Each structure stands twice: as structure tokens, then as C-alpha cells.
A tleap script that builds the chain and sets N, CA, C and O, in Angstrom:
source leaprc.protein.ff14SB
mol = sequence {
  NMET ILE LEU ASN ASP ALA GLY VAL MET ILE
  HIE HIE PHE LEU GLY GLU ILE PRO GLN LYS
  TYR ALA SER ILE GLU PRO ASP LEU PHE VAL
  VAL MET PRO ASN HIE ILE HIE ILE ILE LEU
  LEU LYS LEU SER ASP ASP ASP GLY LEU SER
  ILE SER ASP ILE ILE GLN TRP PHE LYS ARG
  ILE THR THR ASN GLU TYR ILE GLU GLY VAL
  LYS ASN LYS GLN TRP LYS ARG PHE SER ARG
  ARG LEU TRP GLN GLN SER PHE HIE ASP HIE
  ILE ILE ARG ASP GLU GLY SER LEU ASN TYR
  ILE ARG GLU TYR VAL LEU TYR ASN PRO ARG
  LEU TRP GLU LYS ASP GLU LEU ASN CTHR
}
set mol.1.N position { 4.951 -9.200 -11.023 }
set mol.1.CA position { 5.560 -9.145 -9.709 }
set mol.1.C position { 5.113 -10.387 -8.949 }
set mol.1.O position { 3.918 -10.626 -8.778 }
set mol.2.N position { 6.081 -11.170 -8.497 }
set mol.2.CA position { 5.796 -12.348 -7.688 }
set mol.2.C position { 6.061 -11.974 -6.235 }
set mol.2.O position { 7.175 -11.592 -5.877 }
set mol.3.N position { 5.036 -12.084 -5.406 }
set mol.3.CA position { 5.143 -11.650 -4.015 }
set mol.3.C position { 5.743 -12.736 -3.137 }
set mol.3.O position { 5.419 -13.916 -3.272 }
set mol.4.N position { 6.626 -12.313 -2.233 }
set mol.4.CA position { 7.082 -13.222 -1.185 }
set mol.4.C position { 6.042 -13.211 -0.065 }
set mol.4.O position { 4.999 -12.570 -0.197 }
set mol.5.N position { 6.313 -13.910 1.030 }
set mol.5.CA position { 5.330 -13.988 2.117 }
set mol.5.C position { 4.988 -12.619 2.696 }
set mol.5.O position { 3.831 -12.352 3.022 }
set mol.6.N position { 5.989 -11.755 2.825 }
set mol.6.CA position { 5.726 -10.407 3.346 }
set mol.6.C position { 4.855 -9.621 2.367 }
set mol.6.O position { 3.955 -8.894 2.788 }
set mol.7.N position { 5.112 -9.759 1.079 }
set mol.7.CA position { 4.297 -9.094 0.071 }
set mol.7.C position { 2.860 -9.586 0.079 }
set mol.7.O position { 1.928 -8.803 -0.104 }
set mol.8.N position { 2.682 -10.892 0.291 }
set mol.8.CA position { 1.333 -11.450 0.393 }
set mol.8.C position { 0.606 -10.854 1.595 }
set mol.8.O position { -0.581 -10.540 1.517 }
set mol.9.N position { 1.325 -10.699 2.702 }
set mol.9.CA position { 0.725 -10.096 3.899 }
set mol.9.C position { 0.318 -8.646 3.623 }
set mol.9.O position { -0.774 -8.230 4.012 }
set mol.10.N position { 1.171 -7.881 2.965 }
set mol.10.CA position { 0.869 -6.488 2.621 }
set mol.10.C position { -0.375 -6.446 1.721 }
set mol.10.O position { -1.289 -5.652 1.941 }
set mol.11.N position { -0.389 -7.307 0.718 }
set mol.11.CA position { -1.516 -7.399 -0.207 }
set mol.11.C position { -2.810 -7.693 0.555 }
set mol.11.O position { -3.852 -7.094 0.287 }
set mol.12.N position { -2.727 -8.617 1.502 }
set mol.12.CA position { -3.891 -8.978 2.307 }
set mol.12.C position { -4.461 -7.765 3.046 }
set mol.12.O position { -5.670 -7.536 3.013 }
set mol.13.N position { -3.607 -6.992 3.707 }
set mol.13.CA position { -4.106 -5.863 4.490 }
set mol.13.C position { -4.581 -4.701 3.622 }
set mol.13.O position { -5.429 -3.920 4.054 }
set mol.14.N position { -4.054 -4.573 2.415 }
set mol.14.CA position { -4.632 -3.592 1.496 }
set mol.14.C position { -6.080 -3.970 1.195 }
set mol.14.O position { -6.951 -3.105 1.110 }
set mol.15.N position { -6.326 -5.260 1.035 }
set mol.15.CA position { -7.673 -5.733 0.795 }
set mol.15.C position { -8.595 -5.624 2.003 }
set mol.15.O position { -9.815 -5.687 1.856 }
set mol.16.N position { -8.030 -5.462 3.191 }
set mol.16.CA position { -8.821 -5.345 4.422 }
set mol.16.C position { -9.295 -3.913 4.699 }
set mol.16.O position { -10.089 -3.689 5.612 }
set mol.17.N position { -8.821 -2.969 3.929 }
set mol.17.CA position { -9.179 -1.567 4.187 }
set mol.17.C position { -10.690 -1.354 4.232 }
set mol.17.O position { -11.159 -0.661 5.135 }
set mol.18.N position { -11.487 -1.914 3.303 }
set mol.18.CA position { -12.941 -1.673 3.379 }
set mol.18.C position { -13.607 -2.275 4.620 }
set mol.18.O position { -14.642 -1.783 5.069 }
set mol.19.N position { -13.017 -3.337 5.171 }
set mol.19.CA position { -13.594 -3.898 6.399 }
set mol.19.C position { -13.329 -2.981 7.590 }
set mol.19.O position { -14.138 -2.899 8.515 }
set mol.20.N position { -12.213 -2.308 7.557 }
set mol.20.CA position { -11.859 -1.383 8.639 }
set mol.20.C position { -12.537 -0.020 8.447 }
set mol.20.O position { -12.970 0.608 9.414 }
set mol.21.N position { -12.622 0.422 7.206 }
set mol.21.CA position { -13.176 1.732 6.885 }
set mol.21.C position { -14.249 1.561 5.811 }
set mol.21.O position { -13.930 1.436 4.629 }
set mol.22.N position { -15.497 1.554 6.211 }
set mol.22.CA position { -16.606 1.255 5.302 }
set mol.22.C position { -16.738 2.276 4.171 }
set mol.22.O position { -17.274 1.951 3.112 }
set mol.23.N position { -16.263 3.492 4.377 }
set mol.23.CA position { -16.419 4.519 3.354 }
set mol.23.C position { -15.241 4.570 2.375 }
set mol.23.O position { -15.193 5.433 1.499 }
set mol.24.N position { -14.293 3.638 2.531 }
set mol.24.CA position { -13.103 3.620 1.670 }
set mol.24.C position { -13.052 2.302 0.919 }
set mol.24.O position { -13.280 1.235 1.489 }
set mol.25.N position { -12.750 2.393 -0.365 }
set mol.25.CA position { -12.638 1.194 -1.177 }
set mol.25.C position { -11.376 1.276 -2.033 }
set mol.25.O position { -11.195 2.249 -2.765 }
set mol.26.N position { -10.502 0.273 -1.955 }
set mol.26.CA position { -9.358 0.269 -2.869 }
set mol.26.C position { -9.854 0.073 -4.304 }
set mol.26.O position { -10.610 -0.856 -4.588 }
set mol.27.N position { -9.428 0.944 -5.185 }
set mol.27.CA position { -9.775 0.832 -6.599 }
set mol.27.C position { -8.772 -0.081 -7.287 }
set mol.27.O position { -9.143 -0.954 -8.072 }
set mol.28.N position { -7.503 0.132 -6.985 }
set mol.28.CA position { -6.419 -0.607 -7.627 }
set mol.28.C position { -5.188 -0.473 -6.745 }
set mol.28.O position { -4.924 0.598 -6.199 }
set mol.29.N position { -4.437 -1.554 -6.604 }
set mol.29.CA position { -3.169 -1.444 -5.888 }
set mol.29.C position { -2.183 -2.456 -6.413 }
set mol.29.O position { -2.551 -3.478 -6.993 }
set mol.30.N position { -0.906 -2.143 -6.192 }
set mol.30.CA position { 0.171 -3.054 -6.558 }
set mol.30.C position { 1.216 -2.996 -5.442 }
set mol.30.O position { 1.546 -1.923 -4.937 }
set mol.31.N position { 1.721 -4.158 -5.074 }
set mol.31.CA position { 2.763 -4.265 -4.062 }
set mol.31.C position { 4.084 -4.463 -4.796 }
set mol.31.O position { 4.257 -5.428 -5.540 }
set mol.32.N position { 5.001 -3.547 -4.576 }
set mol.32.CA position { 6.338 -3.608 -5.161 }
set mol.32.C position { 7.316 -4.065 -4.085 }
set mol.32.O position { 6.960 -4.082 -2.907 }
set mol.33.N position { 8.534 -4.435 -4.456 }
set mol.33.CA position { 9.498 -4.893 -3.447 }
set mol.33.C position { 9.850 -3.852 -2.392 }
set mol.33.O position { 10.182 -4.214 -1.262 }
set mol.34.N position { 9.785 -2.565 -2.737 }
set mol.34.CA position { 10.178 -1.539 -1.764 }
set mol.34.C position { 9.145 -0.433 -1.570 }
set mol.34.O position { 9.426 0.565 -0.908 }
set mol.35.N position { 7.955 -0.601 -2.139 }
set mol.35.CA position { 6.890 0.389 -1.958 }
set mol.35.C position { 5.577 -0.189 -2.473 }
set mol.35.O position { 5.539 -1.270 -3.060 }
set mol.36.N position { 4.508 0.556 -2.239 }
set mol.36.CA position { 3.199 0.169 -2.769 }
set mol.36.C position { 2.582 1.354 -3.489 }
set mol.36.O position { 2.912 2.509 -3.219 }
set mol.37.N position { 1.685 1.048 -4.407 }
set mol.37.CA position { 0.835 2.059 -5.031 }
set mol.37.C position { -0.591 1.635 -4.745 }
set mol.37.O position { -0.932 0.460 -4.886 }
set mol.38.N position { -1.418 2.571 -4.349 }
set mol.38.CA position { -2.822 2.260 -4.098 }
set mol.38.C position { -3.682 3.463 -4.466 }
set mol.38.O position { -3.368 4.607 -4.140 }
set mol.39.N position { -4.763 3.165 -5.147 }
set mol.39.CA position { -5.781 4.181 -5.429 }
set mol.39.C position { -6.954 3.863 -4.517 }
set mol.39.O position { -7.543 2.785 -4.597 }
set mol.40.N position { -7.286 4.808 -3.653 }
set mol.40.CA position { -8.402 4.646 -2.726 }
set mol.40.C position { -9.573 5.509 -3.180 }
set mol.40.O position { -9.406 6.685 -3.506 }
set mol.41.N position { -10.748 4.914 -3.196 }
set mol.41.CA position { -11.960 5.667 -3.509 }
set mol.41.C position { -12.685 5.981 -2.210 }
set mol.41.O position { -12.919 5.096 -1.387 }
set mol.42.N position { -13.034 7.236 -2.033 }
set mol.42.CA position { -13.802 7.645 -0.856 }
set mol.42.C position { -15.266 7.670 -1.244 }
set mol.42.O position { -15.678 8.457 -2.096 }
set mol.43.N position { -16.054 6.801 -0.615 }
set mol.43.CA position { -17.447 6.625 -0.996 }
set mol.43.C position { -18.378 7.638 -0.356 }
set mol.43.O position { -19.480 7.875 -0.851 }
set mol.44.N position { -17.935 8.245 0.757 }
set mol.44.CA position { -18.722 9.309 1.385 }
set mol.44.C position { -17.789 10.244 2.135 }
set mol.44.O position { -16.675 9.870 2.503 }
set mol.45.N position { -18.257 11.460 2.355 }
set mol.45.CA position { -17.447 12.467 3.045 }
set mol.45.C position { -17.868 12.681 4.484 }
set mol.45.O position { -17.298 13.533 5.166 }
set mol.46.N position { -18.837 11.944 4.961 }
set mol.46.CA position { -19.392 12.214 6.286 }
set mol.46.C position { -18.794 11.352 7.388 }
set mol.46.O position { -19.379 11.237 8.464 }
set mol.47.N position { -17.643 10.746 7.138 }
set mol.47.CA position { -17.036 9.864 8.143 }
set mol.47.C position { -15.922 10.535 8.946 }
set mol.47.O position { -15.472 9.974 9.945 }
set mol.48.N position { -15.471 11.709 8.538 }
set mol.48.CA position { -14.417 12.407 9.259 }
set mol.48.C position { -13.031 11.795 9.098 }
set mol.48.O position { -12.100 12.177 9.807 }
set mol.49.N position { -12.887 10.854 8.176 }
set mol.49.CA position { -11.600 10.190 7.962 }
set mol.49.C position { -10.671 11.027 7.121 }
set mol.49.O position { -11.099 11.751 6.222 }
set mol.50.N position { -9.397 10.920 7.421 }
set mol.50.CA position { -8.384 11.495 6.544 }
set mol.50.C position { -7.548 10.352 5.968 }
set mol.50.O position { -7.536 9.244 6.505 }
set mol.51.N position { -6.868 10.633 4.896 }
set mol.51.CA position { -5.974 9.634 4.313 }
set mol.51.C position { -4.905 9.242 5.327 }
set mol.51.O position { -4.461 8.094 5.351 }
set mol.52.N position { -4.493 10.191 6.163 }
set mol.52.CA position { -3.493 9.905 7.201 }
set mol.52.C position { -3.993 8.852 8.184 }
set mol.52.O position { -3.218 7.999 8.616 }
set mol.53.N position { -5.274 8.898 8.546 }
set mol.53.CA position { -5.845 7.893 9.447 }
set mol.53.C position { -5.708 6.491 8.857 }
set mol.53.O position { -5.309 5.548 9.540 }
set mol.54.N position { -6.043 6.379 7.593 }
set mol.54.CA position { -6.014 5.078 6.924 }
set mol.54.C position { -4.586 4.575 6.787 }
set mol.54.O position { -4.304 3.414 7.082 }
set mol.55.N position { -3.695 5.431 6.347 }
set mol.55.CA position { -2.298 5.021 6.151 }
set mol.55.C position { -1.652 4.697 7.493 }
set mol.55.O position { -0.875 3.747 7.586 }
set mol.56.N position { -1.954 5.459 8.522 }
set mol.56.CA position { -1.412 5.170 9.856 }
set mol.56.C position { -1.855 3.780 10.325 }
set mol.56.O position { -1.036 3.004 10.815 }
set mol.57.N position { -3.144 3.465 10.176 }
set mol.57.CA position { -3.631 2.132 10.539 }
set mol.57.C position { -2.911 1.055 9.732 }
set mol.57.O position { -2.457 0.053 10.283 }
set mol.58.N position { -2.809 1.274 8.408 }
set mol.58.CA position { -2.171 0.289 7.533 }
set mol.58.C position { -0.715 0.052 7.922 }
set mol.58.O position { -0.273 -1.094 7.999 }
set mol.59.N position { 0.026 1.119 8.164 }
set mol.59.CA position { 1.436 0.974 8.549 }
set mol.59.C position { 1.571 0.272 9.891 }
set mol.59.O position { 2.455 -0.567 10.065 }
set mol.60.N position { 0.716 0.602 10.830 }
set mol.60.CA position { 0.786 -0.011 12.162 }
set mol.60.C position { 0.491 -1.516 12.095 }
set mol.60.O position { 1.243 -2.321 12.644 }
set mol.61.N position { -0.593 -1.889 11.430 }
set mol.61.CA position { -0.981 -3.298 11.405 }
set mol.61.C position { 0.025 -4.135 10.617 }
set mol.61.O position { 0.331 -5.263 11.003 }
set mol.62.N position { 0.541 -3.585 9.511 }
set mol.62.CA position { 1.502 -4.357 8.724 }
set mol.62.C position { 2.863 -4.424 9.409 }
set mol.62.O position { 3.558 -5.433 9.295 }
set mol.63.N position { 3.248 -3.379 10.109 }
set mol.63.CA position { 4.504 -3.437 10.865 }
set mol.63.C position { 4.410 -4.493 11.956 }
set mol.63.O position { 5.334 -5.289 12.123 }
set mol.64.N position { 3.313 -4.513 12.700 }
set mol.64.CA position { 3.145 -5.537 13.746 }
set mol.64.C position { 3.156 -6.940 13.157 }
set mol.64.O position { 3.768 -7.848 13.719 }
set mol.65.N position { 2.491 -7.116 12.046 }
set mol.65.CA position { 2.452 -8.426 11.390 }
set mol.65.C position { 3.842 -8.817 10.869 }
set mol.65.O position { 4.237 -9.980 10.945 }
set mol.66.N position { 4.572 -7.837 10.344 }
set mol.66.CA position { 5.920 -8.108 9.848 }
set mol.66.C position { 6.836 -8.519 11.004 }
set mol.66.O position { 7.641 -9.438 10.858 }
set mol.67.N position { 6.718 -7.851 12.135 }
set mol.67.CA position { 7.517 -8.218 13.312 }
set mol.67.C position { 7.243 -9.666 13.702 }
set mol.67.O position { 8.168 -10.398 14.054 }
set mol.68.N position { 5.983 -10.085 13.642 }
set mol.68.CA position { 5.644 -11.491 13.901 }
set mol.68.C position { 6.326 -12.406 12.884 }
set mol.68.O position { 6.791 -13.489 13.238 }
set mol.69.N position { 6.387 -11.978 11.631 }
set mol.69.CA position { 7.075 -12.756 10.600 }
set mol.69.C position { 8.565 -12.865 10.859 }
set mol.69.O position { 9.163 -13.907 10.592 }
set mol.70.N position { 9.170 -11.812 11.371 }
set mol.70.CA position { 10.593 -11.852 11.737 }
set mol.70.C position { 10.807 -12.864 12.860 }
set mol.70.O position { 11.753 -13.651 12.828 }
set mol.71.N position { 9.923 -12.835 13.846 }
set mol.71.CA position { 10.056 -13.732 14.999 }
set mol.71.C position { 9.778 -15.185 14.645 }
set mol.71.O position { 10.484 -16.081 15.107 }
set mol.72.N position { 8.757 -15.424 13.832 }
set mol.72.CA position { 8.265 -16.785 13.630 }
set mol.72.C position { 8.508 -17.391 12.252 }
set mol.72.O position { 8.357 -18.600 12.076 }
set mol.73.N position { 8.881 -16.570 11.277 }
set mol.73.CA position { 9.005 -17.073 9.903 }
set mol.73.C position { 10.342 -16.724 9.260 }
set mol.73.O position { 10.523 -16.906 8.056 }
set mol.74.N position { 11.266 -16.228 10.055 }
set mol.74.CA position { 12.599 -15.862 9.574 }
set mol.74.C position { 12.583 -14.801 8.467 }
set mol.74.O position { 13.424 -14.823 7.568 }
set mol.75.N position { 11.624 -13.878 8.537 }
set mol.75.CA position { 11.628 -12.772 7.584 }
set mol.75.C position { 12.815 -11.873 7.904 }
set mol.75.O position { 13.290 -11.835 9.039 }
set mol.76.N position { 13.281 -11.163 6.909 }
set mol.76.CA position { 14.428 -10.268 7.050 }
set mol.76.C position { 14.134 -9.185 8.082 }
set mol.76.O position { 13.079 -8.552 8.046 }
set mol.77.N position { 15.071 -8.978 8.999 }
set mol.77.CA position { 14.926 -7.914 10.001 }
set mol.77.C position { 15.041 -6.545 9.338 }
set mol.77.O position { 15.661 -6.403 8.283 }
set mol.78.N position { 14.446 -5.558 9.960 }
set mol.78.CA position { 14.563 -4.182 9.485 }
set mol.78.C position { 15.070 -3.333 10.635 }
set mol.78.O position { 14.882 -3.675 11.803 }
set mol.79.N position { 15.715 -2.224 10.299 }
set mol.79.CA position { 16.199 -1.347 11.360 }
set mol.79.C position { 15.319 -0.101 11.425 }
set mol.79.O position { 14.887 0.426 10.400 }
set mol.80.N position { 15.073 0.341 12.606 }
set mol.80.CA position { 14.299 1.539 12.917 }
set mol.80.C position { 12.831 1.442 12.547 }
set mol.80.O position { 11.992 1.329 13.441 }
set mol.81.N position { 12.483 1.480 11.269 }
set mol.81.CA position { 11.072 1.423 10.891 }
set mol.81.C position { 10.916 0.681 9.570 }
set mol.81.O position { 11.785 0.733 8.699 }
set mol.82.N position { 9.802 -0.002 9.446 }
set mol.82.CA position { 9.506 -0.755 8.229 }
set mol.82.C position { 9.100 0.188 7.097 }
set mol.82.O position { 9.535 0.021 5.958 }
set mol.83.N position { 8.278 1.163 7.412 }
set mol.83.CA position { 7.772 2.114 6.425 }
set mol.83.C position { 8.431 3.460 6.624 }
set mol.83.O position { 8.785 3.820 7.747 }
set mol.84.N position { 8.602 4.212 5.540 }
set mol.84.CA position { 9.080 5.580 5.686 }
set mol.84.C position { 8.043 6.376 6.460 }
set mol.84.O position { 6.863 6.026 6.475 }
set mol.85.N position { 8.484 7.440 7.097 }
set mol.85.CA position { 7.603 8.197 7.978 }
set mol.85.C position { 6.452 8.863 7.222 }
set mol.85.O position { 5.326 8.898 7.718 }
set mol.86.N position { 6.719 9.380 6.053 }
set mol.86.CA position { 5.688 10.096 5.312 }
set mol.86.C position { 5.152 9.225 4.173 }
set mol.86.O position { 5.542 8.067 4.025 }
set mol.87.N position { 4.271 9.788 3.390 }
set mol.87.CA position { 3.766 9.125 2.199 }
set mol.87.C position { 3.367 10.200 1.199 }
set mol.87.O position { 3.150 11.358 1.555 }
set mol.88.N position { 3.276 9.793 -0.040 }
set mol.88.CA position { 2.880 10.729 -1.092 }
set mol.88.C position { 1.415 10.477 -1.427 }
set mol.88.O position { 1.016 9.338 -1.668 }
set mol.89.N position { 0.622 11.532 -1.442 }
set mol.89.CA position { -0.769 11.377 -1.825 }
set mol.89.C position { -1.129 12.405 -2.885 }
set mol.89.O position { -0.458 13.423 -3.054 }
set mol.90.N position { -2.191 12.112 -3.581 }
set mol.90.CA position { -2.649 12.962 -4.665 }
set mol.90.C position { -4.156 12.784 -4.782 }
set mol.90.O position { -4.641 11.654 -4.836 }
set mol.91.N position { -4.890 13.865 -4.821 }
set mol.91.CA position { -6.340 13.798 -5.006 }
set mol.91.C position { -6.622 13.724 -6.503 }
set mol.91.O position { -6.209 14.592 -7.272 }
set mol.92.N position { -7.325 12.685 -6.896 }
set mol.92.CA position { -7.694 12.496 -8.295 }
set mol.92.C position { -9.048 13.162 -8.492 }
set mol.92.O position { -10.025 12.807 -7.831 }
set mol.93.N position { -9.102 14.114 -9.390 }
set mol.93.CA position { -10.286 14.947 -9.507 }
set mol.93.C position { -11.181 14.638 -10.712 }
set mol.93.O position { -12.316 15.111 -10.767 }
set mol.94.N position { -10.690 13.857 -11.670 }
set mol.94.CA position { -11.532 13.570 -12.830 }
set mol.94.C position { -11.188 12.202 -13.410 }
set mol.94.O position { -10.170 11.600 -13.069 }
set mol.95.N position { -12.049 11.733 -14.282 }
set mol.95.CA position { -11.924 10.392 -14.874 }
set mol.95.C position { -10.636 10.251 -15.691 }
set mol.95.O position { -10.004 9.194 -15.670 }
set mol.96.N position { -10.245 11.303 -16.407 }
set mol.96.CA position { -9.018 11.259 -17.200 }
set mol.96.C position { -7.797 11.028 -16.321 }
set mol.96.O position { -6.944 10.202 -16.647 }
set mol.97.N position { -7.706 11.752 -15.210 }
set mol.97.CA position { -6.592 11.574 -14.273 }
set mol.97.C position { -6.623 10.186 -13.642 }
set mol.97.O position { -5.582 9.551 -13.470 }
set mol.98.N position { -7.816 9.722 -13.299 }
set mol.98.CA position { -7.948 8.396 -12.715 }
set mol.98.C position { -7.424 7.330 -13.676 }
set mol.98.O position { -6.681 6.439 -13.265 }
set mol.99.N position { -7.800 7.414 -14.932 }
set mol.99.CA position { -7.339 6.426 -15.907 }
set mol.99.C position { -5.835 6.500 -16.126 }
set mol.99.O position { -5.182 5.467 -16.270 }
set mol.100.N position { -5.276 7.710 -16.152 }
set mol.100.CA position { -3.833 7.887 -16.305 }
set mol.100.C position { -3.083 7.250 -15.129 }
set mol.100.O position { -2.086 6.557 -15.330 }
set mol.101.N position { -3.559 7.484 -13.913 }
set mol.101.CA position { -2.895 6.948 -12.722 }
set mol.101.C position { -3.084 5.433 -12.642 }
set mol.101.O position { -2.174 4.727 -12.208 }
set mol.102.N position { -4.232 4.927 -13.047 }
set mol.102.CA position { -4.427 3.476 -13.106 }
set mol.102.C position { -3.392 2.826 -14.023 }
set mol.102.O position { -2.795 1.806 -13.678 }
set mol.103.N position { -3.188 3.430 -15.193 }
set mol.103.CA position { -2.184 2.896 -16.124 }
set mol.103.C position { -0.801 2.905 -15.501 }
set mol.103.O position { -0.055 1.934 -15.627 }
set mol.104.N position { -0.450 3.996 -14.828 }
set mol.104.CA position { 0.851 4.093 -14.171 }
set mol.104.C position { 1.022 2.980 -13.144 }
set mol.104.O position { 2.056 2.313 -13.115 }
set mol.105.N position { 0.011 2.779 -12.301 }
set mol.105.CA position { 0.082 1.755 -11.257 }
set mol.105.C position { 0.215 0.371 -11.883 }
set mol.105.O position { 1.036 -0.432 -11.437 }
set mol.106.N position { -0.569 0.088 -12.892 }
set mol.106.CA position { -0.520 -1.222 -13.534 }
set mol.106.C position { 0.811 -1.471 -14.246 }
set mol.106.O position { 1.292 -2.604 -14.282 }
set mol.107.N position { 1.403 -0.426 -14.809 }
set mol.107.CA position { 2.654 -0.561 -15.557 }
set mol.107.C position { 3.881 -0.575 -14.649 }
set mol.107.O position { 4.937 -1.057 -15.058 }
set mol.108.N position { 3.766 -0.061 -13.437 }
set mol.108.CA position { 4.901 0.109 -12.540 }
set mol.108.C position { 5.734 -1.154 -12.328 }
set mol.108.O position { 6.961 -1.053 -12.322 }
set mol.109.N position { 5.140 -2.337 -12.152 }
set mol.109.CA position { 5.977 -3.527 -11.959 }
set mol.109.C position { 6.928 -3.803 -13.126 }
set mol.109.O position { 8.002 -4.367 -12.920 }
set mol.110.N position { 6.558 -3.423 -14.324 }
set mol.110.CA position { 7.446 -3.628 -15.482 }
set mol.110.C position { 8.685 -2.749 -15.406 }
set mol.110.O position { 9.701 -3.055 -16.031 }
set mol.111.N position { 8.613 -1.661 -14.649 }
set mol.111.CA position { 9.748 -0.750 -14.513 }
set mol.111.C position { 10.731 -1.190 -13.436 }
set mol.111.O position { 11.832 -0.647 -13.349 }
set mol.112.N position { 10.352 -2.161 -12.619 }
set mol.112.CA position { 11.180 -2.574 -11.492 }
set mol.112.C position { 12.547 -3.059 -11.941 }
set mol.112.O position { 13.541 -2.831 -11.252 }
set mol.113.N position { 12.611 -3.720 -13.077 }
set mol.113.CA position { 13.880 -4.236 -13.580 }
set mol.113.C position { 14.909 -3.122 -13.737 }
set mol.113.O position { 16.104 -3.366 -13.570 }
set mol.114.N position { 14.476 -1.917 -14.051 }
set mol.114.CA position { 15.369 -0.791 -14.282 }
set mol.114.C position { 15.534 0.108 -13.058 }
set mol.114.O position { 16.295 1.075 -13.102 }
set mol.115.N position { 14.836 -0.197 -11.974 }
set mol.115.CA position { 14.871 0.636 -10.776 }
set mol.115.C position { 16.252 0.567 -10.123 }
set mol.115.O position { 16.836 -0.511 -10.007 }
set mol.116.N position { 16.767 1.719 -9.701 }
set mol.116.CA position { 18.098 1.772 -9.084 }
set mol.116.C position { 18.164 1.020 -7.757 }
set mol.116.O position { 19.249 0.630 -7.326 }
set mol.117.N position { 17.022 0.813 -7.103 }
set mol.117.CA position { 16.997 0.075 -5.830 }
set mol.117.C position { 16.827 -1.432 -6.017 }
set mol.117.O position { 16.852 -2.182 -5.042 }
set mol.118.N position { 16.658 -1.875 -7.251 }
set mol.118.CA position { 16.544 -3.307 -7.545 }
set mol.118.C position { 17.944 -3.905 -7.568 }
set mol.118.O position { 18.711 -3.690 -8.507 }
set mol.119.N position { 18.262 -4.656 -6.525 }
set mol.119.CA position { 19.615 -5.248 -6.445 }
set mol.119.C position { 19.537 -6.759 -6.514 }
set mol.119.O position { 20.566 -7.434 -6.462 }
savepdb mol mol.pdb
quit
């Protein structure tokens, strides 16, 4: 997957998650043309954070940055919202599941060629 400027910006803010949330560490992520996959590791449970808190921050900061790109870098405009309102999450409970999901995330870009939204 070759990222455009918007994809590079998304990639950058995925990498910023540990600076914003010390108890969260991205294990693996991939930026796709129309979605992202990310595995987040929670390093402690005593911070009161929910996955919704993290995703809300990520969507807000990247939407604001994207709007700046539309204004100053001629990025493609979007209507209504940049990100879908909800997100899909899954708690990984064991090493076997973690390895299976890692493989899925790593392999996902190879499937883009066959994706119905790839135009």
C-alpha cells in the first residue's frame, strides 16, 4: 500500500497514540484507502480509558488535520463526516487470536485489488 499525503497523516497520528495515552501502545496497524486496521495493546487497566475515548480522539484530530489539508493542500473534500460514526472492535484474549489477527491485518492490503470499493 502506497500512502498519499492524507494516508501519511493518518499513519502519523496512529503512531502518536502512545504520546497521548501512556497506557496504550499500537501493536500493528495498516492504513487502507478507505479504512484502517489497528491492534492496540493496553498496558495497564488503572487509567479509566475506554477504546471509545481513544478512537474519538483519533477521529477528531485526524478530521481537523484533514480539513487543513483540504484548505491548504487541495486534498479531496468530503461530505458530512470523514470517518463513519461507529467502529468495530474486538478484545483479543490469547496469543493464538493475536497472531491470527496480526496475519489478517498484514495481509489486508493484498486484498484491496479485489475490494468492491476499489475504483
